[in-house]
mmCIF file of the N, C-alpha and C atoms, coordinates in Angstrom:
data_MODEL
# 
_entry.id   MODEL 
# 
loop_
_atom_site.group_PDB 
_atom_site.id 
_atom_site.type_symbol 
_atom_site.label_atom_id 
_atom_site.label_alt_id 
_atom_site.label_comp_id 
_atom_site.label_asym_id 
_atom_site.label_entity_id 
_atom_site.label_seq_id 
_atom_site.pdbx_PDB_ins_code 
_atom_site.Cartn_x 
_atom_site.Cartn_y 
_atom_site.Cartn_z 
_atom_site.occupancy 
_atom_site.B_iso_or_equiv 
_atom_site.pdbx_formal_charge 
_atom_site.auth_seq_id 
_atom_site.auth_comp_id 
_atom_site.auth_asym_id 
_atom_site.auth_atom_id 
_atom_site.pdbx_PDB_model_num 
ATOM 1   N N  . MET A 1 1  ? 0.857  -1.146 0.014   1.00 0.00 ? 1  MET A N  1 
ATOM 2   C CA . MET A 1 1  ? -0.023 -0.073 0.019   1.00 0.00 ? 1  MET A CA 1 
ATOM 3   C C  . MET A 1 1  ? 0.850  1.238  -0.054  1.00 0.00 ? 1  MET A C  1 
ATOM 4   N N  . TYR A 1 2  ? 0.541  2.208  -0.728  1.00 0.00 ? 2  TYR A N  1 
ATOM 5   C CA . TYR A 1 2  ? 1.277  3.474  -0.920  1.00 0.00 ? 2  TYR A CA 1 
ATOM 6   C C  . TYR A 1 2  ? 0.890  4.376  0.188   1.00 0.00 ? 2  TYR A C  1 
ATOM 7   N N  . GLU A 1 3  ? 1.897  4.789  0.985   1.00 0.00 ? 3  GLU A N  1 
ATOM 8   C CA . GLU A 1 3  ? 1.613  5.803  2.039   1.00 0.00 ? 3  GLU A CA 1 
ATOM 9   C C  . GLU A 1 3  ? 2.209  7.194  1.522   1.00 0.00 ? 3  GLU A C  1 
ATOM 10  N N  . GLU A 1 4  ? 1.172  8.088  1.555   1.00 0.00 ? 4  GLU A N  1 
ATOM 11  C CA . GLU A 1 4  ? 1.521  9.465  1.129   1.00 0.00 ? 4  GLU A CA 1 
ATOM 12  C C  . GLU A 1 4  ? 2.146  10.213 2.329   1.00 0.00 ? 4  GLU A C  1 
ATOM 13  N N  . GLU A 1 5  ? 3.374  10.723 1.963   1.00 0.00 ? 5  GLU A N  1 
ATOM 14  C CA . GLU A 1 5  ? 4.022  11.536 3.013   1.00 0.00 ? 5  GLU A CA 1 
ATOM 15  C C  . GLU A 1 5  ? 3.961  12.978 2.594   1.00 0.00 ? 5  GLU A C  1 
ATOM 16  N N  . SER A 1 6  ? 4.055  13.857 3.594   1.00 0.00 ? 6  SER A N  1 
ATOM 17  C CA . SER A 1 6  ? 3.978  15.273 3.367   1.00 0.00 ? 6  SER A CA 1 
ATOM 18  C C  . SER A 1 6  ? 5.415  15.665 2.725   1.00 0.00 ? 6  SER A C  1 
ATOM 19  N N  . MET A 1 7  ? 5.332  16.662 1.875   1.00 0.00 ? 7  MET A N  1 
ATOM 20  C CA . MET A 1 7  ? 6.551  17.168 1.269   1.00 0.00 ? 7  MET A CA 1 
ATOM 21  C C  . MET A 1 7  ? 7.396  17.945 2.356   1.00 0.00 ? 7  MET A C  1 
ATOM 22  N N  . GLN A 1 8  ? 8.670  17.884 2.301   1.00 0.00 ? 8  GLN A N  1 
ATOM 23  C CA . GLN A 1 8  ? 9.566  18.543 3.212   1.00 0.00 ? 8  GLN A CA 1 
ATOM 24  C C  . GLN A 1 8  ? 10.368 19.530 2.421   1.00 0.00 ? 8  GLN A C  1 
ATOM 25  N N  . ALA A 1 9  ? 10.635 20.685 2.918   1.00 0.00 ? 9  ALA A N  1 
ATOM 26  C CA . ALA A 1 9  ? 11.545 21.653 2.257   1.00 0.00 ? 9  ALA A CA 1 
ATOM 27  C C  . ALA A 1 9  ? 12.531 22.224 3.196   1.00 0.00 ? 9  ALA A C  1 
ATOM 28  N N  . ILE A 1 10 ? 13.827 22.370 2.633   1.00 0.00 ? 10 ILE A N  1 
ATOM 29  C CA . ILE A 1 10 ? 14.887 22.954 3.449   1.00 0.00 ? 10 ILE A CA 1 
ATOM 30  C C  . ILE A 1 10 ? 15.532 24.013 2.485   1.00 0.00 ? 10 ILE A C  1 
ATOM 31  N N  . ASN A 1 11 ? 16.254 24.902 3.128   1.00 0.00 ? 11 ASN A N  1 
ATOM 32  C CA . ASN A 1 11 ? 16.983 25.888 2.373   1.00 0.00 ? 11 ASN A CA 1 
ATOM 33  C C  . ASN A 1 11 ? 18.394 25.372 2.194   1.00 0.00 ? 11 ASN A C  1 
ATOM 34  N N  . ALA A 1 12 ? 19.017 25.599 1.037   1.00 0.00 ? 12 ALA A N  1 
ATOM 35  C CA . ALA A 1 12 ? 20.409 25.224 0.739   1.00 0.00 ? 12 ALA A CA 1 
ATOM 36  C C  . ALA A 1 12 ? 20.990 26.258 -0.172  1.00 0.00 ? 12 ALA A C  1 
ATOM 37  N N  . ILE A 1 13 ? 22.336 26.239 -0.218  1.00 0.00 ? 13 ILE A N  1 
ATOM 38  C CA . ILE A 1 13 ? 23.128 27.068 -1.107  1.00 0.00 ? 13 ILE A CA 1 
ATOM 39  C C  . ILE A 1 13 ? 23.758 26.156 -2.077  1.00 0.00 ? 13 ILE A C  1 
ATOM 40  N N  . PHE A 1 14 ? 23.666 26.593 -3.406  1.00 0.00 ? 14 PHE A N  1 
ATOM 41  C CA . PHE A 1 14 ? 24.348 25.892 -4.529  1.00 0.00 ? 14 PHE A CA 1 
ATOM 42  C C  . PHE A 1 14 ? 25.511 26.628 -4.881  1.00 0.00 ? 14 PHE A C  1 
ATOM 43  N N  . ASP A 1 15 ? 26.743 26.133 -4.708  1.00 0.00 ? 15 ASP A N  1 
ATOM 44  C CA . ASP A 1 15 ? 28.011 26.809 -4.986  1.00 0.00 ? 15 ASP A CA 1 
ATOM 45  C C  . ASP A 1 15 ? 28.482 26.706 -6.485  1.00 0.00 ? 15 ASP A C  1 
ATOM 46  N N  . GLY A 1 16 ? 27.692 26.246 -7.261  1.00 0.00 ? 16 GLY A N  1 
ATOM 47  C CA . GLY A 1 16 ? 28.079 25.971 -8.739  1.00 0.00 ? 16 GLY A CA 1 
ATOM 48  C C  . GLY A 1 16 ? 28.376 24.449 -8.997  1.00 0.00 ? 16 GLY A C  1 
ATOM 49  N N  . ASN A 1 17 ? 28.680 23.814 -7.986  1.00 0.00 ? 17 ASN A N  1 
ATOM 50  C CA . ASN A 1 17 ? 28.931 22.244 -8.081  1.00 0.00 ? 17 ASN A CA 1 
ATOM 51  C C  . ASN A 1 17 ? 28.143 21.488 -7.090  1.00 0.00 ? 17 ASN A C  1 
ATOM 52  N N  . TYR A 1 18 ? 27.910 21.834 -5.829  1.00 0.00 ? 18 TYR A N  1 
ATOM 53  C CA . TYR A 1 18 ? 27.373 21.142 -4.738  1.00 0.00 ? 18 TYR A CA 1 
ATOM 54  C C  . TYR A 1 18 ? 26.307 21.971 -4.066  1.00 0.00 ? 18 TYR A C  1 
ATOM 55  N N  . PHE A 1 19 ? 25.401 21.237 -3.385  1.00 0.00 ? 19 PHE A N  1 
ATOM 56  C CA . PHE A 1 19 ? 24.415 21.898 -2.533  1.00 0.00 ? 19 PHE A CA 1 
ATOM 57  C C  . PHE A 1 19 ? 24.803 21.795 -1.099  1.00 0.00 ? 19 PHE A C  1 
ATOM 58  N N  . LYS A 1 20 ? 24.709 22.808 -0.366  1.00 0.00 ? 20 LYS A N  1 
ATOM 59  C CA . LYS A 1 20 ? 24.986 22.878 1.079   1.00 0.00 ? 20 LYS A CA 1 
ATOM 60  C C  . LYS A 1 20 ? 23.841 23.257 1.849   1.00 0.00 ? 20 LYS A C  1 
ATOM 61  N N  . PRO A 1 21 ? 23.192 22.149 2.541   1.00 0.00 ? 21 PRO A N  1 
ATOM 62  C CA . PRO A 1 21 ? 21.996 22.467 3.310   1.00 0.00 ? 21 PRO A CA 1 
ATOM 63  C C  . PRO A 1 21 ? 22.276 23.536 4.399   1.00 0.00 ? 21 PRO A C  1 
ATOM 64  N N  . MET A 1 22 ? 21.280 24.357 4.575   1.00 0.00 ? 22 MET A N  1 
ATOM 65  C CA . MET A 1 22 ? 21.532 25.459 5.517   1.00 0.00 ? 22 MET A CA 1 
ATOM 66  C C  . MET A 1 22 ? 20.751 25.024 6.810   1.00 0.00 ? 22 MET A C  1 
ATOM 67  N N  . GLU A 1 23 ? 20.161 23.876 6.868   1.00 0.00 ? 23 GLU A N  1 
ATOM 68  C CA . GLU A 1 23 ? 19.437 23.437 8.004   1.00 0.00 ? 23 GLU A CA 1 
ATOM 69  C C  . GLU A 1 23 ? 19.477 21.848 7.976   1.00 0.00 ? 23 GLU A C  1 
ATOM 70  N N  . PRO A 1 24 ? 19.206 21.177 9.059   1.00 0.00 ? 24 PRO A N  1 
ATOM 71  C CA . PRO A 1 24 ? 19.180 19.675 9.080   1.00 0.00 ? 24 PRO A CA 1 
ATOM 72  C C  . PRO A 1 24 ? 18.238 19.130 8.030   1.00 0.00 ? 24 PRO A C  1 
ATOM 73  N N  . ILE A 1 25 ? 18.647 18.027 7.413   1.00 0.00 ? 25 ILE A N  1 
ATOM 74  C CA . ILE A 1 25 ? 17.766 17.335 6.371   1.00 0.00 ? 25 ILE A CA 1 
ATOM 75  C C  . ILE A 1 25 ? 16.789 16.399 7.298   1.00 0.00 ? 25 ILE A C  1 
ATOM 76  N N  . PRO A 1 26 ? 15.556 16.769 7.042   1.00 0.00 ? 26 PRO A N  1 
ATOM 77  C CA . PRO A 1 26 ? 14.476 16.134 7.947   1.00 0.00 ? 26 PRO A CA 1 
ATOM 78  C C  . PRO A 1 26 ? 14.027 14.693 7.488   1.00 0.00 ? 26 PRO A C  1 
ATOM 79  N N  . VAL A 1 27 ? 14.802 14.055 6.560   1.00 0.00 ? 27 VAL A N  1 
ATOM 80  C CA . VAL A 1 27 ? 14.441 12.723 6.093   1.00 0.00 ? 27 VAL A CA 1 
ATOM 81  C C  . VAL A 1 27 ? 15.545 11.770 6.014   1.00 0.00 ? 27 VAL A C  1 
ATOM 82  N N  . LYS A 1 28 ? 15.345 10.623 6.055   1.00 0.00 ? 28 LYS A N  1 
ATOM 83  C CA . LYS A 1 28 ? 16.423 9.542  5.861   1.00 0.00 ? 28 LYS A CA 1 
ATOM 84  C C  . LYS A 1 28 ? 16.164 8.716  4.656   1.00 0.00 ? 28 LYS A C  1 
ATOM 85  N N  . GLY A 1 29 ? 17.138 8.154  3.927   1.00 0.00 ? 29 GLY A N  1 
ATOM 86  C CA . GLY A 1 29 ? 16.959 7.284  2.905   1.00 0.00 ? 29 GLY A CA 1 
ATOM 87  C C  . GLY A 1 29 ? 16.965 7.983  1.531   1.00 0.00 ? 29 GLY A C  1 
ATOM 88  N N  . LYS A 1 30 ? 16.568 7.339  0.481   1.00 0.00 ? 30 LYS A N  1 
ATOM 89  C CA . LYS A 1 30 ? 16.524 7.905  -0.828  1.00 0.00 ? 30 LYS A CA 1 
ATOM 90  C C  . LYS A 1 30 ? 15.227 8.601  -1.154  1.00 0.00 ? 30 LYS A C  1 
ATOM 91  N N  . TYR A 1 31 ? 15.222 9.727  -1.662  1.00 0.00 ? 31 TYR A N  1 
ATOM 92  C CA . TYR A 1 31 ? 14.078 10.537 -2.104  1.00 0.00 ? 31 TYR A CA 1 
ATOM 93  C C  . TYR A 1 31 ? 14.103 11.140 -3.459  1.00 0.00 ? 31 TYR A C  1 
ATOM 94  N N  . GLU A 1 32 ? 13.025 11.201 -4.088  1.00 0.00 ? 32 GLU A N  1 
ATOM 95  C CA . GLU A 1 32 ? 13.014 12.082 -5.253  1.00 0.00 ? 32 GLU A CA 1 
ATOM 96  C C  . GLU A 1 32 ? 12.901 13.457 -4.759  1.00 0.00 ? 32 GLU A C  1 
ATOM 97  N N  . VAL A 1 33 ? 13.573 14.384 -5.358  1.00 0.00 ? 33 VAL A N  1 
ATOM 98  C CA . VAL A 1 33 ? 13.559 15.779 -4.915  1.00 0.00 ? 33 VAL A CA 1 
ATOM 99  C C  . VAL A 1 33 ? 13.228 16.774 -6.112  1.00 0.00 ? 33 VAL A C  1 
ATOM 100 N N  . ILE A 1 34 ? 12.727 17.907 -5.846  1.00 0.00 ? 34 ILE A N  1 
ATOM 101 C CA . ILE A 1 34 ? 12.597 18.930 -6.758  1.00 0.00 ? 34 ILE A CA 1 
ATOM 102 C C  . ILE A 1 34 ? 13.555 20.090 -6.319  1.00 0.00 ? 34 ILE A C  1 
ATOM 103 N N  . ILE A 1 35 ? 14.401 20.470 -7.158  1.00 0.00 ? 35 ILE A N  1 
ATOM 104 C CA . ILE A 1 35 ? 15.330 21.476 -6.868  1.00 0.00 ? 35 ILE A CA 1 
ATOM 105 C C  . ILE A 1 35 ? 14.829 22.816 -7.573  1.00 0.00 ? 35 ILE A C  1 
ATOM 106 N N  . THR A 1 36 ? 14.665 23.911 -6.792  1.00 0.00 ? 36 THR A N  1 
ATOM 107 C CA . THR A 1 36 ? 14.185 25.131 -7.283  1.00 0.00 ? 36 THR A CA 1 
ATOM 108 C C  . THR A 1 36 ? 15.307 26.164 -7.071  1.00 0.00 ? 36 THR A C  1 
ATOM 109 N N  . PHE A 1 37 ? 15.717 26.852 -8.016  1.00 0.00 ? 37 PHE A N  1 
ATOM 110 C CA . PHE A 1 37 ? 16.741 27.900 -7.771  1.00 0.00 ? 37 PHE A CA 1 
ATOM 111 C C  . PHE A 1 37 ? 15.986 29.204 -7.731  1.00 0.00 ? 37 PHE A C  1 
ATOM 112 N N  . THR A 1 38 ? 15.984 29.879 -6.526  1.00 0.00 ? 38 THR A N  1 
ATOM 113 C CA . THR A 1 38 ? 15.176 30.977 -6.215  1.00 0.00 ? 38 THR A CA 1 
ATOM 114 C C  . THR A 1 38 ? 15.745 32.300 -6.557  1.00 0.00 ? 38 THR A C  1 
ATOM 115 N N  . LYS A 1 39 ? 17.029 32.427 -6.269  1.00 0.00 ? 39 LYS A N  1 
ATOM 116 C CA . LYS A 1 39 ? 17.709 33.779 -6.570  1.00 0.00 ? 39 LYS A CA 1 
ATOM 117 C C  . LYS A 1 39 ? 19.232 33.493 -6.550  1.00 0.00 ? 39 LYS A C  1 
ATOM 118 N N  . GLN A 1 40 ? 19.846 34.325 -7.286  1.00 0.00 ? 40 GLN A N  1 
ATOM 119 C CA . GLN A 1 40 ? 21.328 34.336 -7.362  1.00 0.00 ? 40 GLN A CA 1 
ATOM 120 C C  . GLN A 1 40 ? 21.850 35.029 -6.129  1.00 0.00 ? 40 GLN A C  1 
ATOM 121 N N  . ILE A 1 41 ? 22.930 34.442 -5.528  1.00 0.00 ? 41 ILE A N  1 
ATOM 122 C CA . ILE A 1 41 ? 23.502 35.044 -4.313  1.00 0.00 ? 41 ILE A CA 1 
ATOM 123 C C  . ILE A 1 41 ? 24.570 36.050 -4.748  1.00 0.00 ? 41 ILE A C  1 
ATOM 124 N N  . ASP A 1 42 ? 24.398 37.229 -4.132  1.00 0.00 ? 42 ASP A N  1 
ATOM 125 C CA . ASP A 1 42 ? 25.451 38.358 -4.486  1.00 0.00 ? 42 ASP A CA 1 
ATOM 126 C C  . ASP A 1 42 ? 26.776 37.807 -3.847  1.00 0.00 ? 42 ASP A C  1 
ATOM 127 N N  . THR A 1 43 ? 27.778 37.936 -4.712  1.00 0.00 ? 43 THR A N  1 
ATOM 128 C CA . THR A 1 43 ? 29.093 37.510 -4.227  1.00 0.00 ? 43 THR A CA 1 
ATOM 129 C C  . THR A 1 43 ? 29.858 38.740 -3.782  1.00 0.00 ? 43 THR A C  1 
ATOM 130 N N  . LYS A 1 44 ? 30.866 38.501 -3.039  1.00 0.00 ? 44 LYS A N  1 
ATOM 131 C CA . LYS A 1 44 ? 31.655 39.726 -2.499  1.00 0.00 ? 44 LYS A CA 1 
ATOM 132 C C  . LYS A 1 44 ? 32.127 40.534 -3.773  1.00 0.00 ? 44 LYS A C  1 
ATOM 133 N N  . GLU A 1 45 ? 32.544 39.933 -4.782  1.00 0.00 ? 45 GLU A N  1 
ATOM 134 C CA . GLU A 1 45 ? 33.026 40.629 -5.873  1.00 0.00 ? 45 GLU A CA 1 
ATOM 135 C C  . GLU A 1 45 ? 31.928 41.446 -6.670  1.00 0.00 ? 45 GLU A C  1 
ATOM 136 N N  . SER A 1 46 ? 30.812 40.899 -6.793  1.00 0.00 ? 46 SER A N  1 
ATOM 137 C CA . SER A 1 46 ? 29.690 41.531 -7.408  1.00 0.00 ? 46 SER A CA 1 
ATOM 138 C C  . SER A 1 46 ? 29.282 42.717 -6.590  1.00 0.00 ? 46 SER A C  1 
ATOM 139 N N  . ARG A 1 47 ? 29.131 42.551 -5.350  1.00 0.00 ? 47 ARG A N  1 
ATOM 140 C CA . ARG A 1 47 ? 28.848 43.768 -4.531  1.00 0.00 ? 47 ARG A CA 1 
ATOM 141 C C  . ARG A 1 47 ? 29.847 44.887 -4.622  1.00 0.00 ? 47 ARG A C  1 
ATOM 142 N N  . ARG A 1 48 ? 31.143 44.401 -4.587  1.00 0.00 ? 48 ARG A N  1 
ATOM 143 C CA . ARG A 1 48 ? 32.280 45.415 -4.650  1.00 0.00 ? 48 ARG A CA 1 
ATOM 144 C C  . ARG A 1 48 ? 32.208 46.101 -6.020  1.00 0.00 ? 48 ARG A C  1 
ATOM 145 N N  . GLN A 1 49 ? 31.935 45.389 -7.153  1.00 0.00 ? 49 GLN A N  1 
ATOM 146 C CA . GLN A 1 49 ? 31.924 46.063 -8.404  1.00 0.00 ? 49 GLN A CA 1 
ATOM 147 C C  . GLN A 1 49 ? 30.724 47.095 -8.503  1.00 0.00 ? 49 GLN A C  1 
ATOM 148 N N  . ARG A 1 50 ? 29.610 46.701 -7.865  1.00 0.00 ? 50 ARG A N  1 
ATOM 149 C CA . ARG A 1 50 ? 28.437 47.517 -7.880  1.00 0.00 ? 50 ARG A CA 1 
ATOM 150 C C  . ARG A 1 50 ? 28.722 48.868 -7.068  1.00 0.00 ? 50 ARG A C  1 
ATOM 151 N N  . ILE A 1 51 ? 29.466 48.608 -5.945  1.00 0.00 ? 51 ILE A N  1 
ATOM 152 C CA . ILE A 1 51 ? 29.830 49.804 -5.174  1.00 0.00 ? 51 ILE A CA 1 
ATOM 153 C C  . ILE A 1 51 ? 30.801 50.778 -5.821  1.00 0.00 ? 51 ILE A C  1 
ATOM 154 N N  . LEU A 1 52 ? 31.715 50.085 -6.557  1.00 0.00 ? 52 LEU A N  1 
ATOM 155 C CA . LEU A 1 52 ? 32.882 50.876 -7.190  1.00 0.00 ? 52 LEU A CA 1 
ATOM 156 C C  . LEU A 1 52 ? 32.387 51.577 -8.411  1.00 0.00 ? 52 LEU A C  1 
ATOM 157 N N  . THR A 1 53 ? 31.206 51.389 -8.871  1.00 0.00 ? 53 THR A N  1 
ATOM 158 C CA . THR A 1 53 ? 30.654 52.274 -10.020 1.00 0.00 ? 53 THR A CA 1 
ATOM 159 C C  . THR A 1 53 ? 30.772 53.657 -9.594  1.00 0.00 ? 53 THR A C  1 
ATOM 160 N N  . HIS A 1 54 ? 30.771 54.022 -8.280  1.00 0.00 ? 54 HIS A N  1 
ATOM 161 C CA . HIS A 1 54 ? 30.809 55.327 -7.722  1.00 0.00 ? 54 HIS A CA 1 
ATOM 162 C C  . HIS A 1 54 ? 32.391 55.619 -7.431  1.00 0.00 ? 54 HIS A C  1 
ATOM 163 N N  . PHE A 1 55 ? 33.231 54.919 -7.878  1.00 0.00 ? 55 PHE A N  1 
ATOM 164 C CA . PHE A 1 55 ? 34.754 54.917 -7.583  1.00 0.00 ? 55 PHE A CA 1 
ATOM 165 C C  . PHE A 1 55 ? 35.346 56.356 -7.694  1.00 0.00 ? 55 PHE A C  1 
ATOM 166 N N  . GLY A 1 56 ? 34.916 57.170 -8.690  1.00 0.00 ? 56 GLY A N  1 
ATOM 167 C CA . GLY A 1 56 ? 35.544 58.540 -8.792  1.00 0.00 ? 56 GLY A CA 1 
ATOM 168 C C  . GLY A 1 56 ? 35.465 59.371 -7.564  1.00 0.00 ? 56 GLY A C  1 
ATOM 169 N N  . THR A 1 57 ? 34.494 59.126 -6.702  1.00 0.00 ? 57 THR A N  1 
ATOM 170 C CA . THR A 1 57 ? 34.279 59.870 -5.553  1.00 0.00 ? 57 THR A CA 1 
ATOM 171 C C  . THR A 1 57 ? 35.109 59.343 -4.341  1.00 0.00 ? 57 THR A C  1 
ATOM 172 N N  . TRP A 1 58 ? 35.762 58.193 -4.427  1.00 0.00 ? 58 TRP A N  1 
ATOM 173 C CA . TRP A 1 58 ? 36.461 57.619 -3.288  1.00 0.00 ? 58 TRP A CA 1 
ATOM 174 C C  . TRP A 1 58 ? 37.863 57.414 -3.578  1.00 0.00 ? 58 TRP A C  1 
ATOM 175 N N  . ASP A 1 59 ? 38.651 57.598 -2.510  1.00 0.00 ? 59 ASP A N  1 
ATOM 176 C CA . ASP A 1 59 ? 40.127 57.276 -2.738  1.00 0.00 ? 59 ASP A CA 1 
ATOM 177 C C  . ASP A 1 59 ? 40.422 55.813 -2.294  1.00 0.00 ? 59 ASP A C  1 
ATOM 178 N N  . ASP A 1 60 ? 41.598 55.424 -2.380  1.00 0.00 ? 60 ASP A N  1 
ATOM 179 C CA . ASP A 1 60 ? 42.019 54.069 -2.097  1.00 0.00 ? 60 ASP A CA 1 
ATOM 180 C C  . ASP A 1 60 ? 41.681 53.600 -0.629  1.00 0.00 ? 60 ASP A C  1 
ATOM 181 N N  . ASP A 1 61 ? 41.860 54.557 0.285   1.00 0.00 ? 61 ASP A N  1 
ATOM 182 C CA . ASP A 1 61 ? 41.519 54.189 1.741   1.00 0.00 ? 61 ASP A CA 1 
ATOM 183 C C  . ASP A 1 61 ? 40.005 53.851 1.767   1.00 0.00 ? 61 ASP A C  1 
ATOM 184 N N  . ASP A 1 62 ? 39.133 54.608 1.086   1.00 0.00 ? 62 ASP A N  1 
ATOM 185 C CA . ASP A 1 62 ? 37.741 54.427 1.096   1.00 0.00 ? 62 ASP A CA 1 
ATOM 186 C C  . ASP A 1 62 ? 37.409 53.047 0.565   1.00 0.00 ? 62 ASP A C  1 
ATOM 187 N N  . VAL A 1 63 ? 37.993 52.684 -0.512  1.00 0.00 ? 63 VAL A N  1 
ATOM 188 C CA . VAL A 1 63 ? 37.827 51.398 -1.149  1.00 0.00 ? 63 VAL A CA 1 
ATOM 189 C C  . VAL A 1 63 ? 38.228 50.300 -0.257  1.00 0.00 ? 63 VAL A C  1 
ATOM 190 N N  . LYS A 1 64 ? 39.375 50.484 0.529   1.00 0.00 ? 64 LYS A N  1 
ATOM 191 C CA . LYS A 1 64 ? 39.822 49.428 1.394   1.00 0.00 ? 64 LYS A CA 1 
ATOM 192 C C  . LYS A 1 64 ? 38.768 49.307 2.475   1.00 0.00 ? 64 LYS A C  1 
ATOM 193 N N  . ILE A 1 65 ? 38.264 50.331 3.135   1.00 0.00 ? 65 ILE A N  1 
ATOM 194 C CA . ILE A 1 65 ? 37.271 50.254 4.141   1.00 0.00 ? 65 ILE A CA 1 
ATOM 195 C C  . ILE A 1 65 ? 36.019 49.510 3.612   1.00 0.00 ? 65 ILE A C  1 
ATOM 196 N N  . ILE A 1 66 ? 35.506 49.891 2.430   1.00 0.00 ? 66 ILE A N  1 
ATOM 197 C CA . ILE A 1 66 ? 34.400 49.181 1.900   1.00 0.00 ? 66 ILE A CA 1 
ATOM 198 C C  . ILE A 1 66 ? 34.712 47.676 1.716   1.00 0.00 ? 66 ILE A C  1 
ATOM 199 N N  . ASP A 1 67 ? 35.899 47.338 1.201   1.00 0.00 ? 67 ASP A N  1 
ATOM 200 C CA . ASP A 1 67 ? 36.200 45.896 1.210   1.00 0.00 ? 67 ASP A CA 1 
ATOM 201 C C  . ASP A 1 67 ? 36.156 45.254 2.441   1.00 0.00 ? 67 ASP A C  1 
ATOM 202 N N  . GLU A 1 68 ? 36.680 45.846 3.495   1.00 0.00 ? 68 GLU A N  1 
ATOM 203 C CA . GLU A 1 68 ? 36.581 45.336 4.849   1.00 0.00 ? 68 GLU A CA 1 
ATOM 204 C C  . GLU A 1 68 ? 35.244 45.097 5.423   1.00 0.00 ? 68 GLU A C  1 
ATOM 205 N N  . ILE A 1 69 ? 34.355 46.031 5.146   1.00 0.00 ? 69 ILE A N  1 
ATOM 206 C CA . ILE A 1 69 ? 32.891 45.847 5.516   1.00 0.00 ? 69 ILE A CA 1 
ATOM 207 C C  . ILE A 1 69 ? 32.237 44.761 4.807   1.00 0.00 ? 69 ILE A C  1 
ATOM 208 N N  . ILE A 1 70 ? 32.492 44.669 3.580   1.00 0.00 ? 70 ILE A N  1 
ATOM 209 C CA . ILE A 1 70 ? 31.896 43.541 2.760   1.00 0.00 ? 70 ILE A CA 1 
ATOM 210 C C  . ILE A 1 70 ? 32.432 42.176 3.410   1.00 0.00 ? 70 ILE A C  1 
ATOM 211 N N  . GLN A 1 71 ? 33.737 41.960 3.698   1.00 0.00 ? 71 GLN A N  1 
ATOM 212 C CA . GLN A 1 71 ? 34.341 40.898 4.234   1.00 0.00 ? 71 GLN A CA 1 
ATOM 213 C C  . GLN A 1 71 ? 33.706 40.562 5.665   1.00 0.00 ? 71 GLN A C  1 
ATOM 214 N N  . GLU A 1 72 ? 33.592 41.545 6.370   1.00 0.00 ? 72 GLU A N  1 
ATOM 215 C CA . GLU A 1 72 ? 32.901 41.324 7.743   1.00 0.00 ? 72 GLU A CA 1 
ATOM 216 C C  . GLU A 1 72 ? 31.534 40.827 7.625   1.00 0.00 ? 72 GLU A C  1 
ATOM 217 N N  . ARG A 1 73 ? 30.756 41.327 6.595   1.00 0.00 ? 73 ARG A N  1 
ATOM 218 C CA . ARG A 1 73 ? 29.342 40.833 6.460   1.00 0.00 ? 73 ARG A CA 1 
ATOM 219 C C  . ARG A 1 73 ? 29.488 39.450 5.961   1.00 0.00 ? 73 ARG A C  1 
ATOM 220 N N  . VAL A 1 74 ? 30.244 39.088 5.082   1.00 0.00 ? 74 VAL A N  1 
ATOM 221 C CA . VAL A 1 74 ? 30.381 37.701 4.585   1.00 0.00 ? 74 VAL A CA 1 
ATOM 222 C C  . VAL A 1 74 ? 30.682 36.740 5.752   1.00 0.00 ? 74 VAL A C  1 
ATOM 223 N N  . ASN A 1 75 ? 31.741 37.101 6.562   1.00 0.00 ? 75 ASN A N  1 
ATOM 224 C CA . ASN A 1 75 ? 32.174 36.360 7.625   1.00 0.00 ? 75 ASN A CA 1 
ATOM 225 C C  . ASN A 1 75 ? 31.073 36.146 8.804   1.00 0.00 ? 75 ASN A C  1 
ATOM 226 N N  . PHE A 1 76 ? 30.252 37.191 8.928   1.00 0.00 ? 76 PHE A N  1 
ATOM 227 C CA . PHE A 1 76 ? 29.220 37.168 9.911   1.00 0.00 ? 76 PHE A CA 1 
ATOM 228 C C  . PHE A 1 76 ? 28.093 36.074 9.476   1.00 0.00 ? 76 PHE A C  1 
ATOM 229 N N  . SER A 1 77 ? 27.924 35.832 8.188   1.00 0.00 ? 77 SER A N  1 
ATOM 230 C CA . SER A 1 77 ? 26.879 34.984 7.814   1.00 0.00 ? 77 SER A CA 1 
ATOM 231 C C  . SER A 1 77 ? 27.334 33.520 7.767   1.00 0.00 ? 77 SER A C  1 
ATOM 232 N N  . ILE A 1 78 ? 28.684 33.216 7.732   1.00 0.00 ? 78 ILE A N  1 
ATOM 233 C CA . ILE A 1 78 ? 29.138 31.871 7.481   1.00 0.00 ? 78 ILE A CA 1 
ATOM 234 C C  . ILE A 1 78 ? 28.785 30.996 8.792   1.00 0.00 ? 78 ILE A C  1 
ATOM 235 N N  . ASN A 1 79 ? 28.239 29.888 8.461   1.00 0.00 ? 79 ASN A N  1 
ATOM 236 C CA . ASN A 1 79 ? 27.871 28.819 9.501   1.00 0.00 ? 79 ASN A CA 1 
ATOM 237 C C  . ASN A 1 79 ? 26.938 29.300 10.574  1.00 0.00 ? 79 ASN A C  1 
ATOM 238 N N  . ARG A 1 80 ? 26.188 30.333 10.327  1.00 0.00 ? 80 ARG A N  1 
ATOM 239 C CA . ARG A 1 80 ? 25.195 30.782 11.219  1.00 0.00 ? 80 ARG A CA 1 
ATOM 240 C C  . ARG A 1 80 ? 23.838 30.060 11.055  1.00 0.00 ? 80 ARG A C  1 
ATOM 241 N N  . ASP A 1 81 ? 23.331 29.433 11.967  1.00 0.00 ? 81 ASP A N  1 
ATOM 242 C CA . ASP A 1 81 ? 22.026 28.637 11.793  1.00 0.00 ? 81 ASP A CA 1 
ATOM 243 C C  . ASP A 1 81 ? 20.887 29.498 11.574  1.00 0.00 ? 81 ASP A C  1 
ATOM 244 N N  . GLU A 1 82 ? 20.817 30.724 12.213  1.00 0.00 ? 82 GLU A N  1 
ATOM 245 C CA . GLU A 1 82 ? 19.680 31.538 12.104  1.00 0.00 ? 82 GLU A CA 1 
ATOM 246 C C  . GLU A 1 82 ? 19.608 32.394 10.870  1.00 0.00 ? 82 GLU A C  1 
ATOM 247 N N  . ILE A 1 83 ? 20.602 32.291 10.015  1.00 0.00 ? 83 ILE A N  1 
ATOM 248 C CA . ILE A 1 83 ? 20.599 33.093 8.858   1.00 0.00 ? 83 ILE A CA 1 
ATOM 249 C C  . ILE A 1 83 ? 20.400 32.243 7.664   1.00 0.00 ? 83 ILE A C  1 
# 
């Protein structure tokens, strides 16, 4: 007899090669899955490039500070369960 199970969904990050679950996987065994790509993640470099479109108004020290802020935000999010 076929037992219908409710669908389970989790968040994950796709790095271009692999999926990294951002929360525990709620099932065991083999499952058919549906993978939905919801939005592209801003990378440090893409954020930096977007900010640097205003480069003419900033000197090298300003750019260094911006790079440090971007890196702090990236580091803040790494391995955080609540994010």
